[in-house]
Structure formats: C-alpha cells, structure tokens
N, C-alpha and C positions, 0 to 999 in steps of 0.2 A: 682821728682817734677811732671812729666807727669802722673805718676800713681795716685798721690794724686788728681790731677785735674779730671782724669777719674773716680776715686772713688766718688768724690764729685758730678759730673754730674750724675752718676748712682743713687746715693742716692736721688738727687733732682727729677730725673725722676720717681723713685719708689714712692717717697712721693707724687708727683703730681698725679700719677695713683691711689694711695690709697685714697687720698683726693677726687678725682673725683668719685670713686665708693661709698665713704661714702656720698657725697653730693647727688648722684643719688638715693641711698637707702633712704635718709632722705626726698627727694622730692617726692618719690613714695608713701610714707605713707599718707593716707588721714587724714585730720585734724579731730579731734574729734568734735562731735556735742556739741554745747554750751548748758549747762543745763538751764532750765527755772528757773529764780530766782525771788523770791518775792521782792517787793520794800522794801529796808532797811530804817529804820528811819534816819532822817537827822543827828542826833548826833551819829550814830553808827560808829565804826571804820571800815576802809576798810577791806575787806576779805583778808585772807592770800593768797599768790600766790599758784597756783596749783603745785602739786608735781608729778614727774614721778615715774616709778616702783621702783627705788632705793631710793626714798625719796627726790631726788634733782629735779632740773628743768627738765621738760620733753624735751628730745631731745637736752639738753644742751651739751656743749663740754665735752669730756671725763674727763678732770681734775675736772670739777664741779660735774659730776656724781660720781666720785671717792671720793670726799670730802663730799658727802651728808650725810654720816653717822657720821661726826664729829659735835659735838654739837655747836661749835662756828661758823660753816659755814651755819647755818640756817637762818641768818638774824635777824631782830629785834624780841625781845621777851625775855623770861626768860633765854634762853641759847644762844642768838645771840649777835652780836656786839653792838646792841642798849642797852644792859644791863648796868645798873649803875655799874661802876667799884668799887664802895664802897662795892658791894656784895663780892668782893674778899679780902677785907681788914680783918686784924686780930683784928682791934679795931672798936667798934661800934661808929658811928657818930650820936650823938643826934640831934633832930630837932632844939633845941635851944642850941647853943654852949657856951653861956654865957662868951664871950671873954672879958678880961680886957685889960687895956692899956699895961700892961707888956706882955700879950699874943700876942697882935698885934705887939709889938716891936720885940719879938722873931721870930714870923712868917715872918715878913719883913726881918729881918737879915738872917734868914734861906734861904729865897728866893734869897737874894743876894749871899750867899755862895754857894747855889745849882747851880747857874749859873756862879760861878767862879769869882765873883766880890769881891775882898778883900779891895778895896780902898773906895768905897762909904759907907755912914753911914746912919742910920735911926735916924731922928731928929724930934723934934716938935710933939711928940705923945701926943694927947689931946683927952679927952672925949667930944663929941658934945652932944647937948640937944636932938637930934633926934635919939639917940641910935647907932650912928655911931662913930667910933674912927678915928680921922684924924692923918696922919703922913706924913713926907716929906723924900725924898731921897736927900742926900747932898754929895758933894765931901768932900775929907779929909780936905780941908781948910774952909768948912762951907757953900759954895755956893749951894743953893737949886736947884736941877735939876727938880724935879717933886713933886706934892702933890697928895695924895690919901686919900680915906676914906675906912674903912672896917666896914661892918655891924657887930655889936657885937653878933647878933643872928644867922645869916646865914653864916658869913665869906665872903660874897660877896665884892669884891674889885672894887672900881670905881675911876678913875682918875679925879681929880678936878682942877688941874693946872699944 
C-alpha cells in the first residue's frame, strides 16, 4: 500500500513539473500581431476562428490539437457539429412533406413506442383548416393527457393543450 502511495505522489510531482514547464513555454511565446481588417458589412457572418499550425486552435490543449484533423471537430460548417443531421440520412427529406392524418397518427404512435410507452394511445386525429393536423395523447381508458398539432408541410409539432 505504501508503494502505491509513493508511486502516486511521484506521478503527481512529475505531472506538476511537466505542466509548469508547458505553461512557462506557452507564456514565453509572444502573441501574434492582429491583422488589420476591413469593416465587414452588417449582415456578414462572423469570421471563422483562427487556426494553429495543425489546423486546430492555436496553443490549445494537446487533445484539441490532436483532434484537429478530424472533420467533425472543426465546429459549425459543412463538416462540423452544426451540420444538419439529415445530411447523414439515407432518405431524402423533401421541403414539403405532405403529411396526411394517417401519417401523423403513425408518427405519433411511433414516438410513443420509441420512448417505450405501450399504454398511451393517439386519439382525435383531425385535419385543421390552417394546414395543421391535430391529435391527442390519451391513456388506455380514454382520458386525454395532452393535445398537439403537427404542420402537414414541415412536420413541426406544437403542444396546444
């Protein structure tokens, strides 16, 4: 037991010494001069963050520099986490989904099953005049728990009661 404690203390001491030299070398480097930028138009998107020599953040932690070559680690954009996940789908999602009342009922039932709920039911599925389809979630004895509408064009769900 005593040897494990001594080994842990030695490891901590070596780690602290390595971190101290790393911090000293990082502090000793001068900051790069900021480039002169022209005024951007008011509606222009913000510029991307600067990148270090390996493509990651300059002077960032080692794990971030190591992951800089991985496309999903680059932040928002065509290859980053801000990407629309439908890009990875095998099925094309049209702009107008043209959902029917039967489609909405199946989607709501699938949602309940996906979350492991086998006792609730989808009831009162009706087409509204504003292009939305209303439905209710009810218990097995028919008591309504909540009401929703789903846009038949976009699939957007909104709770109404």
